[in-house]
N, C-alpha and C positions, 0 to 999 in steps of 0.2 A: 488857596487851601480851603478845606472845609470850615464852615463858620455859620453862626446864627446871625440873621438880620434883625433889625429892630422889630419888636413885637407890638401888637395893637389889640384892642378889645373888639371882639366880634359882636357879642350880645350879653346882656345880663342873664343870670341864672336864678332859678327859684331856690337854689341851694345846691351845693356840690353833691349832697346825698341824693338829690332828686334827679340828677342828670342820668338818663338811661343810656345814651350812646350817640355817636356821630358817625355818619357814613357818607360815601360819595353819591352825588346826584347824577342825573343823566347828562347835564352840562358840566364841563370841567370847572367853570367859574362859580358854580354854586355848590352848596353842601346841605345835607339833610340832618337836622339836629332834633333829637327827641329830648326836649327840655325837661319834661317831668313825666309822671305816670299817665298824664292825660293830654299832653300837648306835643305836636310835631310841627316844626317850623322849617321852611326852606329859606336859606340865607344866601346872599351873594357875598363872596369873599372880598371883593374890591371896595364896595361902598358901605359895607357893614349894616345894610338895611334888610329887614325881612321882606321876602317877595310873596310868600304865601304861608298860611298856617291852617292846621286842622286840629280838632279837639274831640275828646270823648267825655262822657259823663263820668262822675267820680267812681262809680262802681266798676266801670270797664277800664282797668288799668293796663297800660302798655308795659309788658314785662321784658322786652328786649328791644334793641335799637331797630328803628324802622329802616327799610332798605328800598332801593329802586330796582325793580326787575326789568331788565332790558328786553327779555324775550316776549313779554306781553305789554310792555310800556305802562306799567302800573306800579304804584307804591304798595308795600306790604308791611304789616306789623302784626304782632301777636298780642292778644288781649287775655289777661288772666291765665296765661299758659295753656289755654284750651281752645281759643278761637283765633282764626286767621282772618284778617280784614284786608281786602284789596280794593284800591280806589285810584281813580285817575286824577290828574291835577285840577280838573275843572270842578271836582267835588268841593263843597264848602263845609260839610258836617259829616263826621264819621259815623254818627248815630244813624244816618240814613243809608249807610252802606251795608250790604249783605255780609253776614259773619258766618264763617264755616267752622263748625264745632268738631273737634277731634277727641278721640277716646283716650289718647296717650298725651301726657304733658309734653309741651314743646319747650326746648331750651332756648334756641335762637334760630335765625335764618341767615344764611350766607348767600351773597349775590355776586359771584365772580363775573368779570367783564366778558361778554360774548357767550356766556353759558347760562343754563337754566339755574334758577335759585335752588339752594339745597336746604331742606328742613332738617334740623338736628334735634332729636328728642332727648328728654332727660335720661332715658335708659341707654343712650349711646347709638340707637338706631338712626338711620338717615335715609332720605329719598328725595327725588326731585319734587319741586313744588306742584307741578301739574299732576304727577302720579299721586302725591299725598292728598290732593283735593278729591280725587276720585275714590281713594281708599281711606278716607278720614275716619270712618267708623270701625276700621280694623284695629285690633290690638297689636301693637308693634312688638316684635321679639326683642328681648334685651340683649345688648352686646356686652354689658358690664357685669361684674360680680354682684351677688345679692347685696342689697342695702347700699349700693353705690349709685351716685348720680353724677352727671356732667357738671363740673365747676366752670371750666373754660373750654372753648373750642376754637380751632384755627383751620382755615381751608387754604391749601396751596395747590397750584396747578403746575405739574412738571411734565413737559412734552405732551401736553393735551391729556395727561392723566391726573385726575383729582385725588389729592391726599388729604384726609381729614385727621387732624391731631386733636385728641381729647385729653384733658386733664380732669381727673375725677376727684370726688370728695375724699377718697381714700388714698390720695397722693400716688395714683397710678397714671401712667402715660400710655395711651393707645395710638398707634399709627394704623389708620384704617384706609385701605385702598378701596376706592369707590368704582362701581360699575357705571355703565353709560346712563342707567336710570337713577344714579345717586345712591343706590343701596350698597351696604358693605360687601366687599368681595375679598375678604381676607384681612387679617390684622396682626400686628406685633405689639406686645405690651411689656412693660417693666415697671417696677416700683421705684419711686423717686424719693430716695432717702440719703442723708449724709450725716451720720452721727446722731447722737441723742440730743445734743444741745443746739444743733443747727436748724434754723427755720428758713423756709422758702419765702423770700421777700418779693420775688417777682420773676416772671419768665416771658420768653418771646420765642417764636418759631422763625427760623431763617432758612431761606432757600438760596444756597451759595452758587458760585459760578459753575460748579460741576453738577448742578441740578440734584444735589443731595439735601434733603430736608433734615435739619438738625434743630435741637432745642437748647436754648441758653437759659440757665437758671442762676439767679443771684442769691447766694446763701448768706446767712447772718454773720458768718466769719469773714466776709469780705471777698470771697472767691466767686468769680463768674465762671461757671463750668458749662462746657459744651458737650452735649450727649448725642450719640448716634441713635438710629432707630432701634437698635438692639439694647440700648441702655449703656453702652460703653462710653468712657470718658475720652473725648477726642482732643480737647485742649482745656487749659485752665488759665484764667487771667486774674490778676490782683487789682481790685478796684478801690479807690480812695476818693475822698471829697463828698461822699454820700453818707448820711446817718444810717447805720445798720441796725437800728432798733425800731425803725418805721418801715412800712411797706413802700415799694417803689413801683413805678409804671415803666414798662419798656416796650418799644415798638421798633420794627424793622424799617430802615430807610432804603437800603439796597443790599446787595449780596455781601458787602464788607463793612457796612456801617449800621449802628443802632443808636437810638436815643434813649436816655435814662433820665427819669424825672423822680426826684425824691427830696426828703428833708436835707437841709445843709448839715454838714458835720458839726457845726457849732450849735445846731438845733434852733437857729434863728433864721427864718426864711427857708427858701428852697433852692435847689441846684438842678439845672438842666445840662446834661452832659451829652456830647457827641462822641461815641466810642468807635475806634477803628479796630475791627476784628483781625485784620491781617497783621498789624504791628502790635496789637494788644495794648493800646494806650488811648487816653482821652485826647482828642485833637481840638476840641472846642468846648466851652462851658458858658453858661449864662446864670448869673445870680438873680434870684427873685425874692421879693420882700416877704411873700407869704407862701405857706404850704398847706394844701388841702388834703386831709386824711379822711377817707382813702383817696389816693391820687388817681386822676383820670387823664389819659393822654391818648390821642388818636393821630394817625398819619394819613395824609392824602398825597400819595407818591406822585400822582400826575400833576399836582400843583406845587410840589416841594414845600409843603407847609405842615406844621404840627399844630394841633389844637389841644389845649390843656386848661384845667380849671385853676384859677387863681382867685381866692376869696369867693365872691359872688359873681364872677365873670368868666366867660369862655374866651380865652385869649388865643390869637393866631401868632405863631412864631415861624416865619419863613426861614429856610435854611439853604445853604449852597454846599454841594458835594463835589469832590474831585476824585479821580482814580487813586487807589491806595498805592502811591509811589513814594519812594524814600525822598525824592527831591522835593515833594510837596510838604515834607515835615521839616526841612531845613529852615532855620531861623525861628521856628515855633518854639515857645518856651515850655512845651509840655514834655514831661519826662515819664518814661514808662515806669510804673510802679512794680517793683519786684523785690523780693527778699532773698533771691537766689545767691547773689554775690555781695559779700560785705565790703565796706570801704577799706582800702589798704593805704596806709600812710607811711611814707619813707621819712625817717628822721635824720637823714644825712645832710651834710652841709649843702646849701643851695649854691648852684653854679650860676653866676650871672651870665645872662645872654645878651648879646648886642641886638638892638632892635633893627629889623629889616627896613631900610630906608624906602620911602615911597618913590617909585620910578615915574609916576604919572605927573608930567608937567605939560600944561595946556596953554593955548594962546590967551584965553581969558583968565584973569587972576581969580575971579570968583569960582570958576570951575576947578582950578587948582586947589583952592582952599577947601572946597567940598571934598575933593579926592583925598586930601590929607586927613580930613576928619574921618572919612570912611575907612581909610587905611589904618589909622591909629586905633579905631574901634574894632578892628578885625571883622569887618562886615563880610558877609558871604558874597560870592561872585555874582549871584543873581541880583542882589541888592545894589552892588556897585554898578552893574550895567543899567539897571532900572533908573538909578539916580543920575548917571553921567551921560548916557547916550542921547537922551532928549536934548540936553544942553549942547552937546557937540554937533548934533544934526542941525539944530537951529543956527549955530554959528558957522556951519559948513567947515568945521575944522577936520579935514581929511587926515592930516598928519596925526592929530590927536586921537582919532578913531583907530588908526593903524597902531599907534602906541598902546592904546587900551587893549586892543585885540591881541597884541603880542605879549603884554605883561600879565593879563588876567585870563585864566583858562575857563573852560566850561561855559561858553556863550549859550544862553537859552535859545531854543529853536525859534521862538517867536521873534527874537531880535535878529537872528540869522536871516530869516525871510525878509524882515523889515529893512535891514541894511543892504541886502541884495537889490531890492527894489529901489532903494535910495540911490545906490551907486549907478544903477542902470538908467535912471531917469535923466542922468547927465551924460553927454556924449563922452565916450572913453577914447583916449589916445594912448596907443601902445607905449609903455614905458613911463607914463605919468603916474601921479600919486593915486588917482582913482583906480587905475588898472592894478596898482600894487595892493590896494585895499580889497579889490575883487579877488585877486589871487589868494590873499590870506583867508578870505571868507570861504572860498572853495576848498581850501586845504584843511579846514577845521572838522573835527569829528562831530557827528550828530546822530540822532535817531531818525531813520527814514519814516517810521510810522508817525512820530510826533510832528516832524517837519512837513509832511505831506499836506496836512490841513492848513498849516500856517502859510504855505506857498499858495494854496488856492485862494486864501483870503487877502494876502498882502500884495501879491505880484499881479500887475496888469498884463494884458495880452501883448502890448508893445514891449514891455520889459522882458517878457518871456521870449519873444522872438530875438531880441538883442542878446539875451543870455545864451540861447542856442547858437547864434552866430559866433559868439565869443568862444563857446565850448568847442565848436567846429575848428576854429583856428588853433585852440590849445591842443586839440587832438592830433594835429599835424606835427607839433613841435615838442610835446611833452615827453618826458622820459618814461620808459616802461615801468620802472620801480625806483623808489628813492634809495640812495646809498649815502655813504658818509660825506661825499663831496657835493651832493645835491642840496638845493635850498629847501629847507623844511617848510617855508611859507608858500611854496608853489605846489599845486596839485600834480600827482603822477597820473599815469594812463588809467589805472583802475578807478581812481577817484573821478576823473573826467567822464568815463563811461557810466559810472554810477549816477553822477549828476544828470547826464543826458536822460537816462532811464527815469529818474525821479521827476524831472521837469515834464517829460512826456506823459507820465502817469498823472501828474497834478493838473495839467492843462490840455488833455487830449481833446476835450469838447471844444475849447476855444480854437485849437489848431485845426480841428475838422471844419469849423465854421469859416475860418480864415483860409481854408485850403484852396479856394478859388483864386487867391492871390498868387501870381507867378513867383514872387519873392519867397513865399512860404513853401511852395512846391519845390523850388530849387534847393532851399535850405534842407528840407527833409530828405531829398534825393542825395544831397552832398553828405549828410550825416550817415545815411545808409551805405553810401559808397566807401566812406572812410572806415566805418565799422567793419564792412565786408573785407576791405584790404587788410585791416589789422587782423581779422580772423584768419585770412590766408597766411599771413606772416607767422602767426602763432601756430597754425597747423603745420607749416613747413618746419618750424623749430621743433615741434613735437616729433615729427618724423626723423629729424636729424639727431635727436637726443641720444639714441643708442650708439651712433657713430662717435659723438662727442665723448660719451662715457668710455668707449674703448680707447680713444686717444688719450684721455686723462690717465687711464691705467697702463699706457704705453704698450698696448697690444695691437696687433695687426688685424684689420678686418678680415673676415673669412673670405677666402678666394672662391670665385665662381668656377668650378671644375667642369662645367658643361662644355662639350665639344660639338660644334654644329657642322663640322666639315665631313662627318661620316655618319652612317646610320646602319643599323642591324635589322635585317628582316628574317623572319622565320618562314621557311618553305616546307610544306608537308607533301611528301610523296606517297601516292597510293600504292 
């Protein structure tokens, strides 16, 4: 499931207030840190050592985070909101680098991967870096209302279309569509307010799976609200565990997860939350000893790491994400915070229930004791399989594995692929206990999408050929469909065909490589012949279905009144 890994210190800071920003470098293993108003350092994430640094004199202060521009292979920073400085990695001192002076104050520079860097001015106007350098003396037209300036800006790319999201000093949000040259090409805007007593503690822009850019805002009443580009409320979440009297920092991790960093609710230390937007709940948290106000947090999605300020240090927090599936939340102790439904208590007399006895008895006494402990603690199915199957495989207790599969439902797909390969590595004899285990595995329900990747990783080419041979034999003898008299632990015809299709999808490359082997050729031809014969039978049944329906209704089929022993001809006489 989603979780935070142990964190470590990347580098000391000159003070949290002096940190200007963190951005991605040209290599995924390095990061660009603008430590203070006059220092830029290139750090390697793995060994925590600086690789290169550049500095300016005290009067030339860096006013936004430095970025790497991939289109011209140079680093870019803004000095005193008026000058852009571009330099290569070989430079040693920024004072020797040419500075380009602009007539309009610059807010920041965004550098999306594979695209030209975008200059964002304080009045909301934007343009590409190359165009801005050629027109730096032109006064840029204002996109915002009078006396408004840009407070925060976010750049998202949706289907090769750049979207600039601006948050202004007047609490207004602008969605700006950018043309190919980075200039504004239409915008939508709305005021960001929520009552007189609610304050905006933090916000983040999220590009979801449907390529819709939305804004998440955490208000001081504890509500995390999602706004559309027109300002409509799309969803509301209730957040707890964070102090709502201090500002928070939020960053997007992927389309369904965000990270939230703020003061702990006890006002001692800080809390880092990993929030799942699909289920509206916190799925991981990390307690920190100290909180820096204002909070700083940055995300490098390509490295799966967060960087945040703790006291006088820049700290790296690696994280792991999983798809937002309900099965990933089972056994997690996180509860969705909601006030929608009150607790309901029944005061009737409690009815004693008899405990369900543990049906799992294995060859090894230690394994049986462990199963009793798991059964009495009401452990989930996935945990029971994770704890018991390695022991049963090591002991080669085939009867115990069959008992476990028959008694506990919902076998995870990773174990289904693992057990298939385990049973196929041993020669199967029809009717023995290994063949029984294989029949049980093939009759279990599963997700083809999830199982496909596990089959590719777990099953060898030899095991794949054995399984296809076994499925070919089953295809000759299996029933078309299960009924009340059929054994539920044996796969029916449709399940066997589905398994053949799934195995061919998972290992078609290996089978193509092994296609020169006569055994593999004959096997594929046999499968094609069996499926073709089955298709012919089904086609015949489909054609005879109307006749069977008439017989069930006790009606006679229509007679063929055609008479072939005479003919009528028309002769015209002139």
